[in-house]
Wavefront OBJ file of the C-alpha trace (Angstrom):
o trace
v -24.832 -167.121 -60.112
v -22.321 -167.625 -63.151
v -21.860 -164.868 -65.607
v -24.857 -165.276 -68.121
v -25.723 -163.158 -71.195
v -28.459 -160.471 -70.344
v -29.640 -160.418 -74.115
v -29.854 -163.394 -76.638
v -31.064 -163.072 -80.223
v -33.930 -165.352 -80.504
v -33.274 -165.823 -84.290
v -29.583 -167.091 -84.145
v -29.524 -170.156 -86.059
v -28.690 -172.342 -83.336
v -31.691 -171.267 -81.402
v -34.039 -171.812 -84.201
v -33.027 -175.661 -84.092
v -32.749 -176.797 -80.423
v -32.877 -180.667 -80.695
v -33.783 -181.504 -76.823
v -37.054 -179.404 -76.521
v -39.222 -181.285 -73.986
v -42.864 -181.877 -73.939
v -44.159 -179.850 -70.911
v -47.118 -181.377 -68.822
v -48.309 -180.786 -65.368
v -47.611 -183.529 -62.463
v -50.540 -185.893 -62.035
v -53.509 -183.929 -60.565
v -52.081 -180.489 -61.011
v -52.872 -177.754 -63.370
v -49.955 -176.276 -65.784
v -48.986 -172.566 -65.445
v -46.300 -171.343 -67.632
v -44.114 -168.194 -67.747
v -42.619 -167.249 -71.094
v -39.187 -165.861 -70.957
v -38.953 -166.618 -67.396
v -35.358 -165.647 -66.758
v -34.378 -166.260 -63.103
v -38.140 -167.194 -62.682
v -38.913 -164.832 -59.324
v -42.428 -164.495 -60.422
v -42.912 -168.382 -60.526
v -41.049 -168.820 -57.421
v -43.379 -166.460 -55.642
v -46.384 -168.638 -56.903
v -44.852 -172.072 -56.413
v -44.309 -171.229 -52.560
v -48.006 -170.591 -51.741
v -49.326 -172.991 -54.588
v -48.127 -176.679 -54.359
v -50.930 -178.093 -56.225
v -49.896 -176.176 -59.528
v -46.926 -177.103 -61.799
v -45.167 -174.022 -62.642
v -42.792 -174.171 -65.766
v -40.585 -171.379 -67.112
v -39.420 -171.294 -70.715
v -36.126 -169.662 -71.163
v -33.859 -169.328 -73.872
v -30.416 -169.256 -72.077
v -29.534 -172.735 -71.256
v -26.854 -171.825 -68.741
v -29.463 -169.902 -66.732
v -31.913 -172.938 -67.036
v -29.227 -175.168 -65.516
v -28.185 -172.964 -62.721
v -31.785 -171.993 -61.755
v -32.987 -175.364 -61.689
v -30.286 -176.210 -59.051
v -31.626 -173.379 -56.951
v -34.923 -174.546 -57.243
v -33.897 -178.033 -55.811
v -31.683 -176.307 -53.011
v -34.842 -174.292 -52.062
v -37.232 -177.598 -51.828
v -39.468 -176.558 -54.667
v -40.430 -179.336 -56.583
v -43.454 -177.937 -58.533
v -41.420 -175.352 -60.224
v -38.772 -175.626 -62.999
v -37.320 -174.091 -66.137
v -37.016 -175.538 -69.614
v -34.492 -174.550 -72.392
v -36.455 -173.623 -75.501
v -37.073 -170.774 -77.799
v -40.838 -169.488 -77.684
v -40.537 -167.922 -81.186
v -40.442 -171.355 -82.884
v -40.946 -174.181 -80.098
v -44.547 -173.647 -78.772
v -46.179 -176.553 -80.714
v -43.124 -178.766 -79.486
v -43.591 -177.502 -75.822
v -47.205 -177.766 -75.369
v -50.254 -179.837 -76.186
v -53.594 -178.132 -77.368
v -55.452 -177.086 -74.312
v -52.832 -178.081 -71.828
v -52.053 -175.112 -70.248
v -54.220 -173.077 -67.535
v -52.067 -169.677 -67.681
v -49.565 -168.019 -69.460
v -47.356 -165.071 -68.089
v -45.277 -162.592 -70.241
v -43.394 -160.630 -67.975
v -41.194 -157.614 -69.321
v -40.342 -159.367 -72.834
v -36.994 -157.805 -74.097
v -38.125 -154.618 -75.946
v -35.006 -154.641 -78.598
v -35.196 -150.920 -79.076
v -33.381 -150.491 -82.157
v -35.427 -150.492 -85.260
v -33.441 -152.995 -86.882
v -33.933 -155.221 -84.155
v -37.420 -155.061 -83.804
v -38.014 -158.198 -85.783
v -36.588 -160.130 -82.652
v -39.476 -159.155 -80.474
v -41.314 -162.116 -79.558
v -44.849 -160.372 -78.950
v -46.793 -160.507 -82.194
v -49.649 -162.465 -83.817
v -47.895 -165.733 -84.227
v -47.186 -165.850 -80.653
v -50.696 -165.152 -79.564
v -52.177 -167.931 -81.817
v -49.767 -170.493 -80.386
v -50.857 -168.935 -76.765
v -54.597 -169.723 -77.842
v -53.697 -173.129 -79.046
v -51.996 -174.222 -75.990
v -54.527 -172.502 -73.402
v -57.461 -174.184 -71.767
v -60.680 -173.146 -72.264
v -61.285 -170.172 -70.229
v -57.336 -170.274 -69.686
v -55.597 -166.743 -68.689
v -52.930 -164.651 -70.672
v -51.233 -162.006 -68.280
v -48.728 -159.655 -69.903
v -46.825 -156.702 -67.911
v -44.208 -154.356 -69.493
v -42.669 -150.956 -68.631
v -42.464 -150.297 -72.416
v -45.749 -148.849 -73.793
v -45.101 -149.760 -77.420
v -44.850 -153.198 -76.346
v -48.000 -153.263 -74.528
v -49.867 -151.984 -77.247
v -48.272 -154.702 -79.748
v -49.559 -157.224 -77.366
v -53.207 -155.679 -77.174
v -53.149 -154.988 -80.678
v -52.545 -158.672 -81.360
v -55.041 -159.907 -78.816
v -57.764 -157.519 -79.761
v -57.227 -158.766 -83.614
v -58.312 -161.944 -82.232
v -61.235 -160.484 -80.098
v -63.968 -161.450 -79.077
v -63.943 -164.798 -80.760
v -60.920 -166.173 -79.416
v -59.549 -163.865 -76.657
v -61.655 -161.361 -74.228
v -59.851 -158.526 -72.257
v -61.141 -159.387 -68.728
v -61.415 -155.778 -68.023
v -62.937 -153.996 -71.301
v -61.768 -153.833 -74.975
v -58.493 -152.181 -75.442
v -58.247 -151.582 -71.464
v -55.077 -152.120 -69.128
v -55.390 -153.489 -65.470
v -54.698 -150.945 -62.750
v -52.444 -153.638 -60.737
v -51.155 -157.070 -60.728
v -53.800 -159.485 -59.784
v -51.439 -162.472 -58.808
v -49.512 -162.878 -55.457
v -46.226 -162.682 -57.232
v -43.652 -160.393 -58.775
v -40.693 -160.583 -61.285
v -37.512 -158.915 -60.561
v -38.048 -156.295 -63.314
v -41.451 -155.386 -61.654
v -39.746 -154.838 -58.383
v -37.105 -152.737 -60.019
v -39.979 -150.678 -61.782
v -41.911 -150.081 -58.559
v -38.649 -149.091 -56.875
v -37.867 -146.375 -59.206
v -41.593 -145.361 -59.859
v -41.837 -146.455 -63.462
v -45.289 -147.172 -65.039
v -46.139 -150.605 -65.546
v -48.472 -151.633 -68.426
v -50.430 -154.817 -67.666
v -53.239 -156.669 -69.600
v -55.033 -159.847 -68.966
v -57.120 -161.864 -71.358
v -59.440 -164.976 -71.297
v -59.197 -167.667 -73.834
v -62.269 -168.215 -75.627
v -63.401 -170.964 -78.035
v -67.141 -170.344 -78.973
v -67.673 -174.124 -79.621
v -66.344 -175.073 -76.008
v -67.061 -172.154 -73.795
v -70.141 -169.879 -72.969
v -70.412 -166.656 -75.220
v -69.832 -164.413 -72.354
v -66.976 -165.541 -70.228
v -67.316 -164.620 -66.526
v -65.094 -161.783 -65.682
v -63.074 -161.407 -62.202
v -62.490 -158.355 -60.484
v -58.865 -157.177 -60.396
v -57.275 -158.158 -57.049
v -59.419 -161.370 -56.653
v -57.580 -164.726 -56.693
v -57.308 -166.107 -60.143
v -59.926 -168.761 -60.470
v -59.326 -172.492 -60.607
v -60.066 -173.950 -64.161
v -60.178 -177.534 -63.239
l 1 2 3 4 5 6 7 8 9 10 11 12 13 14 15 16 17 18 19 20 21 22 23 24 25 26 27 28 29 30 31 32 33 34 35 36 37 38 39 40 41 42 43 44 45 46 47 48 49 50 51 52 53 54 55 56 57 58 59 60 61 62 63 64 65 66 67 68 69 70 71 72 73 74 75 76 77 78 79 80 81 82 83 84 85 86 87 88 89 90 91 92 93 94 95 96 97 98 99 100 101 102 103 104 105 106 107 108 109 110 111 112 113 114 115 116 117 118 119 120 121 122 123 124 125 126 127 128 129 130 131 132 133 134 135 136 137 138 139 140 141 142 143 144 145 146 147 148 149 150 151 152 153 154 155 156 157 158 159 160 161 162 163 164 165 166 167 168 169 170 171 172 173 174 175 176 177 178 179 180 181 182 183 184 185 186 187 188 189 190 191 192 193 194 195 196 197 198 199 200 201 202 203 204 205 206 207 208 209 210 211 212 213 214 215 216 217 218 219 220 221 222 223 224 225 226 227 228
């Protein structure tokens, strides 16, 4: 792998005005699942190996990593997974049509620990609003992090939209005991190896005009449901 920066400020002027952000859509007959901040996309690769009937797309802010990783996908014979170069802080409307995504994954977003850097954190009300817009009715948002403050930021933003627009699949203000998907990110494996706690949440999209008032919850460990 080429030498690639580990941390990128999403508020840099050149990253706020990316010219060639693509419109992301699923292949014909496929659903679309998206990882935001995918890095090398280990999580998506795990999913793509066992599910060839879904289009998996990772959004990544480092162009050189996108180019390199897409080349690795081609070598591995994984035509249903790819990365796109974009800034999720500002490009969600250009990337995704309303209701076009079945699942979003947010795996271990950058914590930006210093107080003066907190404004760079991507998790917040604006992103959750954009995720809700892009999700199909009944779609899912899965978040995991080893930073409790980030987990609470995400949960607070989602609970502010509950129960009208999102519902926690376990219970309000509750975390999942385990990852319900057959996939792991690189950071997840590192945390499990050193015994660090991981905070996980799973929310389901709601639209009172288009889905039942009480969505059917699924048990953790079950395969995620097909949304059609």
